[in-house]
C-alpha positions as CSV (number, residue, x, y, z in Angstrom):
1,M,-0.3,0.1,-0.2
2,K,1.2,3.4,-0.9
3,F,2.1,6.5,1.8
4,T,3.5,9.9,2.2
5,L,5.5,10.3,5.0
6,I,5.1,13.7,6.2
7,T,7.5,14.8,8.7
8,G,6.3,17.7,11.2
9,A,2.9,17.2,10.7
10,S,1.9,18.2,13.8
11,S,1.4,21.7,12.9
12,G,2.1,24.7,10.4
13,I,2.8,23.3,7.0
14,G,3.4,20.2,8.0
15,E,-0.1,19.5,8.8
16,A,-1.2,21.9,6.2
17,F,-0.1,19.0,4.2
18,A,-1.2,16.2,5.6
19,R,-5.2,17.8,5.4
20,R,-4.5,18.4,1.8
21,L,-3.3,15.4,0.7
22,A,-5.7,13.0,3.2
23,A,-8.5,15.0,0.7
24,D,-6.5,13.8,-1.7
25,G,-7.0,10.5,-1.1
26,H,-3.2,10.0,0.4
27,N,-2.5,7.6,2.4
28,L,-0.6,8.9,5.3
29,V,2.5,8.3,8.3
30,L,3.0,11.9,10.2
31,V,6.3,12.0,12.2
32,A,6.7,14.9,14.8
33,R,7.6,14.9,18.9
34,S,4.0,15.3,19.3
35,E,2.3,12.0,19.6
36,D,-1.0,13.2,21.4
37,K,-1.3,16.0,18.4
38,L,-0.7,12.8,16.1
39,H,-2.7,10.7,17.6
40,Q,-5.6,13.1,17.1
41,L,-5.0,14.6,13.8
42,C,-4.6,10.9,12.2
43,D,-8.2,9.7,14.0
44,E,-10.0,12.7,12.4
45,L,-8.4,12.6,9.0
46,M,-9.2,8.7,9.3
47,L,-13.0,9.3,10.2
48,K,-13.3,12.1,7.4
49,H,-11.8,10.8,4.3
50,K,-11.4,7.4,4.6
51,I,-7.6,6.8,4.2
52,T,-5.2,4.8,6.6
53,A,-3.4,7.4,8.6
54,H,-0.5,5.5,11.1
55,Y,2.2,8.0,13.1
56,I,5.0,7.9,14.7
57,A,6.5,10.4,16.9
58,A,10.2,10.7,17.3
59,D,12.3,13.3,17.6
60,L,14.6,13.6,14.1
61,T,17.8,15.2,16.5
62,E,18.1,12.0,18.1
63,F,21.0,9.5,17.2
64,E,19.9,7.8,14.5
65,A,16.3,8.7,14.6
66,D,16.0,8.6,10.8
67,K,17.1,5.2,10.6
68,R,14.5,3.7,13.4
69,L,11.8,5.7,11.4
70,F,13.0,4.0,8.3
71,E,13.0,0.5,9.6
72,E,9.7,1.0,11.0
73,T,8.1,2.1,7.7
74,E,9.4,-1.0,6.5
75,R,8.3,-3.5,9.3
76,H,5.0,-2.3,8.7
77,G,5.5,-2.7,4.8
78,F,4.8,0.8,4.4
79,E,5.7,2.1,0.4
80,I,6.5,5.2,0.7
81,D,5.9,6.9,-2.4
82,W,5.7,10.8,-1.2
83,L,8.4,12.0,1.3
84,V,7.8,15.6,2.8
85,N,10.4,16.6,4.3
86,N,9.1,19.2,6.5
87,A,10.6,19.1,10.0
88,G,12.6,22.4,11.4
89,F,13.3,25.3,13.2
90,G,15.1,28.5,13.1
91,S,17.0,30.8,15.3
92,M,17.3,34.9,15.6
93,G,20.3,36.9,17.0
94,D,23.5,37.5,17.3
95,F,25.3,34.3,16.4
96,A,28.1,34.3,19.1
97,G,25.8,34.8,22.1
98,L,23.0,32.1,20.4
99,E,23.3,28.5,22.3
100,L,25.5,26.2,20.3
101,E,23.9,23.4,21.4
102,R,20.8,24.8,19.6
103,E,22.8,25.8,16.8
104,L,23.3,22.4,16.4
105,Q,20.5,20.6,16.7
106,M,19.1,23.0,14.1
107,I,21.7,21.5,11.1
108,D,21.2,18.0,12.3
109,L,17.0,18.5,12.2
110,N,17.1,20.7,9.0
111,I,19.9,19.5,6.8
112,S,21.1,15.9,8.4
113,A,17.9,14.0,9.0
114,L,16.2,15.7,6.1
115,V,19.6,14.1,3.6
116,A,19.0,11.0,5.8
117,L,15.5,10.5,5.1
118,T,16.0,11.5,1.5
119,H,18.8,9.0,1.1
120,H,16.7,6.2,3.1
121,Y,13.3,6.1,0.2
122,L,15.0,6.7,-2.9
123,P,16.2,3.4,-3.1
124,A,12.8,1.9,-3.6
125,M,11.0,4.7,-5.9
126,R,13.8,4.1,-8.7
127,A,13.2,0.9,-8.4
128,R,9.2,1.6,-8.9
129,K,10.3,4.6,-11.0
130,S,8.0,7.1,-9.6
131,G,8.1,8.8,-6.8
132,V,7.9,12.7,-4.8
133,I,9.9,14.4,-2.1
134,V,9.3,17.4,-1.3
135,N,11.8,19.4,1.1
136,V,10.7,22.5,2.6
137,S,13.4,24.9,2.6
138,S,12.8,29.1,2.0
139,T,13.1,32.1,0.9
140,A,16.1,32.3,3.0
141,S,17.9,30.1,1.5
142,F,18.5,32.8,-1.6
143,Q,21.2,34.6,0.5
144,P,23.1,35.5,3.7
145,I,20.8,36.9,6.2
146,P,23.0,38.3,9.6
147,Y,21.1,37.2,12.5
148,M,19.6,34.1,10.7
149,A,22.6,32.8,10.4
150,T,22.4,28.6,10.6
151,Y,19.2,29.2,9.6
152,A,19.3,30.5,6.3
153,A,23.2,28.9,5.8
154,T,20.7,25.3,6.0
155,K,17.8,25.8,3.8
156,A,20.6,26.9,1.2
157,F,22.0,23.2,1.2
158,V,18.1,21.9,1.3
159,T,17.4,24.0,-1.6
160,S,20.9,23.2,-3.5
161,F,20.6,19.7,-2.6
162,S,17.3,19.5,-3.7
163,E,17.6,20.6,-7.6
164,A,20.9,18.5,-7.5
165,V,19.4,14.9,-6.5
166,N,16.3,16.3,-9.0
167,E,18.2,15.9,-12.0
168,E,19.7,13.0,-10.9
169,N,16.6,11.3,-10.5
170,R,14.4,13.1,-13.1
171,A,15.0,9.6,-15.4
172,Y,13.9,7.8,-13.0
173,G,10.0,9.4,-12.8
174,I,10.6,11.2,-9.8
175,T,10.7,15.0,-8.6
176,V,12.0,16.8,-5.4
177,T,11.3,19.9,-5.0
178,A,12.4,22.2,-3.2
179,L,9.7,24.5,-1.9
180,C,10.8,27.6,-0.7
181,P,8.2,30.2,1.7
182,G,8.3,33.0,2.9
183,P,6.5,34.6,6.5
184,T,4.0,32.2,6.9
185,D,1.2,32.2,9.5
186,T,2.4,29.9,11.6
187,N,4.9,29.2,15.0
188,F,7.7,29.2,13.6
189,F,9.2,32.9,14.8
190,A,7.8,32.1,18.1
191,V,9.8,28.7,18.5
192,A,12.9,31.0,16.5
193,N,12.5,33.7,19.4
194,A,12.5,35.5,16.3
195,V,11.3,39.0,15.2
196,P,9.2,38.6,11.8
197,F,10.6,40.6,8.7
198,T,7.3,41.3,7.4
199,A,3.3,42.0,8.8
200,R,2.5,42.1,4.9
201,G,2.2,39.3,2.9
202,V,2.0,36.7,5.1
203,Q,0.7,33.6,3.8
204,T,-1.0,31.2,5.2
205,S,0.1,27.1,5.6
206,E,-2.7,26.4,3.7
207,D,-1.4,28.6,0.2
208,V,1.9,27.7,0.8
209,V,0.6,23.8,0.0
210,E,-1.4,24.5,-2.8
211,N,1.7,26.0,-4.5
212,A,3.7,23.2,-3.2
213,L,1.5,20.6,-5.2
214,K,1.4,23.1,-8.4
215,A,5.2,22.9,-8.5
216,V,5.0,19.4,-7.8
217,R,2.5,18.3,-11.0
218,A,4.5,20.8,-13.2
219,G,7.9,18.7,-12.2
220,K,9.5,21.7,-10.7
221,A,13.2,21.5,-8.6
222,V,12.4,24.7,-7.0
223,K,9.0,26.6,-5.7
224,V,9.1,30.0,-4.4
225,S,5.7,30.2,-2.3
226,G,4.0,33.6,-3.6
227,F,4.7,36.3,-6.2
228,R,6.2,38.9,-3.3
229,N,8.6,36.5,-2.3
230,Y,9.3,35.0,-5.6
231,I,10.2,38.8,-6.8
232,G,11.9,39.0,-4.1
233,S,14.0,36.1,-4.0
234,V,15.3,36.9,-7.4
235,L,17.0,40.5,-6.4
236,G,18.1,38.8,-3.3
237,T,20.3,36.7,-5.7
238,L,20.7,39.2,-8.4
239,A,22.0,41.8,-6.0
240,P,25.9,41.2,-4.1
241,D,25.9,39.2,-0.8
242,A,28.1,42.3,0.2
243,L,25.2,44.2,0.0
244,V,22.0,42.2,0.5
245,T,23.9,42.0,3.8
246,R,24.6,44.6,5.0
247,T,20.9,45.9,4.4
248,I,19.6,43.5,5.9
249,G,22.1,43.5,9.3
250,S,21.0,47.5,9.1
251,F,17.4,46.4,9.0
252,L,17.3,43.9,11.6
253,R,20.2,44.9,13.9
254,P,17.8,47.9,15.7
255,K,14.8,45.7,15.9
256,L,17.2,43.1,17.9
257,K,18.2,45.6,20.2
258,K,14.7,46.7,21.0
259,K,13.7,43.4,21.8
260,V,16.6,42.5,23.9
């Protein structure tokens, strides 16, 4: 039986993916740390959409959590046809003053877990000559961002990695898409202890997911969600990094001082 595996599925964009794909008839494997939320969501979606939904409570920053997740899906015989690598978090502040352990956990989740799960599930997709992988990146991936240095760097990796792996697997009928949302109405900024960049142009998680599904259907390797975000990402890549970092730094520095 085919399943869609979604990490970070208990809230935000991950939950929106679960709800949207369940409505399309996808059977689901939902992964997050919050077992209660996952349990409730699975029960709701199974009852509403008559699908099969399974949850696995896991912290993907833990050593070999990706391996244990893969082994559990194999043990149940789940054929992972779609993989949505959504789990991730950010931070904001002067890098020298941020907690090192938290920054390293961010790298583990945003990069290492995503790479590991992609590697685990790709071989079977290749054998079937079909599959979809959506790696949730960010518009932050298109330029260095002072005061979000680690987060932006992890997302730059995700976008670059996704583009490359998409090309490697195009001949196998597999689409790998880097989804790059901008500011979205989730708990991202609260978790990151961050100052929102803007109050305008904030998308809903549902809008982001709809854009992602259009990109998957079109076979796109990179999808920036929202026209305003697309223009910003283009400008970010065209302008010299020195100018971009100085502009962003000048904008954020007083906001962070005021917050402190």
